[in-house]
C-alpha positions, 0 to 999 in steps of 0.5 A, a space after each residue: 596596613 593603613 588606608 590613606 584618606 582625606 576628610 572634607 568636613 564642616 565640624 559640627 559636633 557629629 563631624 567632630 566625632 568623625 574627625 576624632 575617630 579618624 585621627 585616633 584609628 591606627 588603620 587610617 592615615 589622614 593625609 589632609 583635612 579640608 573644611 567647608 561652610 555647612 553646619 557653621 561658617 567656614 571660619 568656624 569649621 576651620 577653627 574646629 578642625 584645627 582645634 581637634 588636630 591640636 587636641 589629639 596632638 596630630 600633625 595633619 594639615 588643615 585647609 579652609 575651603 568654600 565659604 558659600 554654596 556654588 549658587 544657593 544662599 548659605 544656611 547654617 545649622 547653628 541651631 543644632 550645633 551651637 554658634 561655635 559649631 562645637 559647643 559643650 567643651 572648653 577647648 583652648 585656642 588652637 595653635 596650629 594654623 591652616 595652610 595658605 592654600 585654598 582647600 581645592 588647591 590643597 586637595 589637588 596637590 595632596 592627590 597628585 603628589 600621592 603615590 597611591 589613590 586616596 579615599 575622599 571622605 566628605 561629611 559636609 556640603 560637597 562644594 569643595 569636591 565639586 570645585 575640585 572636579 570641575 577645575 582639576 578633572 585630572 585628579 580623578 585617577 588619584 581618587 580611589 573612591 568617595 565616601 559621602 554622608 548625605 542624601 536619604 533613601 527615606 525622609 529628609 531633615 530639611 524638607 520632607 525629602 531633602 537631607 542637610 548636606 545636599 540641601 546646602 549645595 544641591 548643585 555641588 552634589 549634582 557635579 559630584 554624583 555625575 563624576 563617574 567616580 565610585 561613590 559610597 553614599 551614607 544616607 540619613 536613613 543610615 545615620 539615624 539608625 546609628 544613634 548613640 544612646 544616652 547610656 553609651 554617651 555617659 560611659 564615654 566619661 571613663 575614657 580620660 580626657 578624650 572621652 570627656 570631651 566627646 561626652 560633653 560635645 555630644 551632650 550639646 547636640 540638639 539632634 536628640 530624641 528618646 533613642 539618643 543622639 544622631 551622629 551623621 558621619 561616615 566612619 561607621 566603616 571598618 577598614 574593609 568597608 573602605 572597599 565599597 562594602 555597605 555601611 554598618 548601621 551601628 554608627 560611628 561610635 561602634 569603631 571609635 578608638 580613644 587613646 589612653 590618656 592621663 587625666 
């Protein structure tokens, strides 16, 4: 049995790890990827999403979304992820193109045309989700749940209290969390507990082209300390945790599926 998901994301190195995880997990069906301004500008996050879809040779539509937060001035995180958002690996230019639809319209169409409710997984600012819920409230019946990376039950990483995704668009976060939809929050306190060690990162190189790519981009993530690199994303879940169970604090790489590839 597969679980149908939509990824709303701002790749970003850690988001690239999450997208790689989702695209290569046979138990997940990625119906759509939507992008948002966050770690870098939306033109770059869209290019990065398309690049990963091409890298893994997947037929998954990608739609570009919000260029700015609802009200707040946009501030990126290129200091962490590099100017491109996905530094460290020499990717070819993507050949896939984004949908002509804006991400919000693509989200609505994908949800309303689905025969089953879909889980939304969001790892960037929640601007697209807020616009979707505000403009098209009828989609709520088609959303199984939202799994959102963001917030913290401890300290923040932008201020003493604020985590980056919510800091980027707090007004969108307010709309999403007040939507009455079932939401699983994967906070900064969880993702910081799931750092990937340098030793584990080094071992990725043995897994062919995909492992080398992940090794190289993780090595360029500046959210790193003596315990390893923080991977702030929401696929530390096994499939059973898509049913509102708690996040596994071991981190995304606990469940990363890397396909067999020839070098």
